[in-house]
C-alpha positions in Angstrom: 0.0 0.0 0.0 1.4 3.4 -1.0 1.6 6.1 1.6 0.9 9.7 0.5 2.2 12.8 2.2 -0.5 15.2 3.1 0.1 17.9 0.5 -2.2 20.8 -0.2 -2.9 20.5 -3.9 -3.5 24.3 -4.1 0.1 25.0 -2.9 1.5 22.8 -5.6 -0.7 23.9 -8.6 -1.3 27.6 -7.7 1.7 29.8 -6.9 1.0 32.2 -4.0 0.1 35.7 -5.1 2.7 38.2 -4.2 1.3 41.4 -2.8 1.4 44.3 -5.2 4.3 46.7 -4.6 3.6 50.3 -3.8 4.7 51.2 -7.4 2.2 48.8 -8.8 -0.5 50.3 -6.6 0.4 53.8 -7.7 0.4 52.7 -11.4 -3.1 51.1 -10.9 -4.4 54.2 -9.2 -3.1 56.5 -12.0 -4.5 54.1 -14.7 -1.0 53.5 -16.1 -0.5 49.9 -15.0 0.3 47.7 -18.0 -1.9 44.7 -17.5 -0.2 43.0 -20.5 3.4 43.5 -19.1 4.2 39.8 -19.8 3.9 40.6 -23.6 6.8 43.1 -23.4 9.8 41.3 -25.0 12.1 44.3 -25.6 15.6 43.5 -24.4 15.9 46.7 -22.4 13.0 45.6 -20.2 14.8 42.3 -19.4 18.3 43.7 -18.6 17.8 46.6 -16.3 15.5 47.4 -13.4 15.1 50.9 -14.6 12.8 49.8 -17.4 9.6 48.5 -16.0 7.2 46.6 -18.3 4.4 47.3 -15.8 4.7 51.1 -16.4 2.5 51.6 -19.5 3.7 55.2 -20.2 7.4 54.0 -20.1 6.6 51.1 -22.4 4.8 53.3 -25.0 7.5 56.0 -24.9 10.2 53.4 -25.4 8.3 51.9 -28.3 8.0 55.3 -30.0 11.6 56.2 -29.3 12.9 52.9 -30.8 11.1 53.6 -34.1 12.1 57.3 -34.2 15.7 57.1 -33.0 16.9 53.6 -33.7 14.9 53.4 -37.0 13.3 50.1 -36.0 10.3 49.0 -38.0 6.9 49.8 -36.7 5.9 46.1 -36.9 8.9 44.9 -35.0 8.7 47.6 -32.4 5.0 47.2 -31.7 5.4 43.5 -31.4 8.4 43.7 -29.0 6.4 46.0 -26.7 3.2 44.0 -26.8 1.1 46.2 -29.1 -0.4 46.1 -32.5 0.6 48.4 -35.4 -2.7 50.2 -35.0 -2.0 50.9 -31.3 1.5 52.2 -32.3 0.1 54.8 -34.7 -2.6 55.8 -32.3 0.0 56.2 -29.6 2.2 58.2 -32.0 -0.6 60.6 -32.8 -1.5 61.1 -29.2 2.2 61.8 -28.3 2.5 64.3 -31.1 -0.7 66.0 -30.0 -0.3 66.0 -26.2 3.3 65.0 -25.3 3.8 62.5 -22.5 0.3 63.1 -21.3 -0.9 61.6 -24.6 0.7 58.3 -23.5 -1.6 57.9 -20.5 -4.8 56.0 -21.2 -7.8 58.2 -21.6 -11.4 57.3 -20.7 -13.4 56.3 -23.7 -16.7 57.8 -24.7 -18.4 60.9 -23.5 -17.3 62.2 -20.1 -20.5 64.0 -19.3 -24.2 63.5 -20.0 -23.9 65.2 -23.3 -27.5 64.7 -24.4 -28.8 66.4 -21.2 -28.4 70.0 -22.1 -29.5 72.8 -19.7 -32.8 73.0 -21.6 -33.5 69.3 -21.1 -32.5 69.4 -17.4 -34.8 72.4 -16.9 -37.7 70.5 -18.5 -37.0 67.4 -16.2 -36.9 69.6 -13.1 -40.2 71.3 -14.1 -41.7 67.8 -14.5 -40.6 66.9 -11.1 -42.0 70.1 -9.6 -45.4 69.4 -11.3 -45.5 65.7 -10.3 -43.2 64.8 -7.4 -42.7 61.1 -8.0 -42.8 60.1 -11.7 -40.4 57.2 -12.5 -37.1 57.9 -14.3 -38.5 55.8 -17.2 -41.6 58.1 -17.4 -39.3 61.1 -17.4 -37.2 59.6 -20.2 -40.3 59.0 -22.2 -41.4 62.6 -21.7 -38.0 63.8 -22.9 -38.3 61.6 -25.9 -41.7 63.1 -26.7 -40.7 66.7 -26.2 -37.1 66.8 -27.6 -37.1 63.6 -29.8 -34.1 62.6 -27.7 -33.5 59.0 -26.4 -32.0 59.3 -22.9 -31.3 56.5 -20.5 -33.4 56.8 -17.4 -30.3 56.3 -15.2 -28.7 59.4 -16.8 -31.7 61.5 -15.9 -31.6 60.1 -12.3 -27.9 61.0 -12.0 -28.3 64.5 -13.3 -31.3 65.2 -11.1 -29.5 64.0 -8.0 -26.5 66.1 -9.0 -28.7 69.2 -9.3 -30.2 68.5 -5.8 -26.7 68.1 -4.4 -25.6 71.5 -5.9 -28.7 73.1 -4.6 -28.1 71.8 -1.1 -24.5 72.9 -1.1 -25.4 76.5 -2.1 -27.7 77.0 1.0 -26.0 78.7 3.9 -25.2 76.4 6.7 -27.0 77.1 10.0 -24.9 77.5 13.0 -25.7 76.0 16.4 -27.9 78.1 18.6 -29.6 80.0 15.7 
């Protein structure tokens, strides 16, 4: 009969996670952590500690520099740094337009509720004054009827709550004893 040592299978098959370094945490907070750092195969990133494959801005800058200064091909450079040719050209345009700031990832899509103009918001607020508790969906339907504008009910809810918050913050605060 064979005797087995009591081994935790998880310890053998799954390596323990190392806690993220403070640099990794900072990169993640700034949105510049390269989640695909294992795909960076440029020799510089293997030979010195100065070049960090987890620093997305550094990786993108070095990719651009390699093509510009060392006359490396776009295809070879993009591949060595874990990017596509399309990403290389997008990165190059962003760098030419904005400098180093262009190498930081930007949020995609509209940053504000662009459909909800001041006129639409006024209309929604008036609707709420006339009828205190219509659903957000009903308000979205009314906006569609009035402005021929399709707006997500959640967007209306967010902008109304923001308006309420602004209104509350403008009121003078009462002091104790008054």
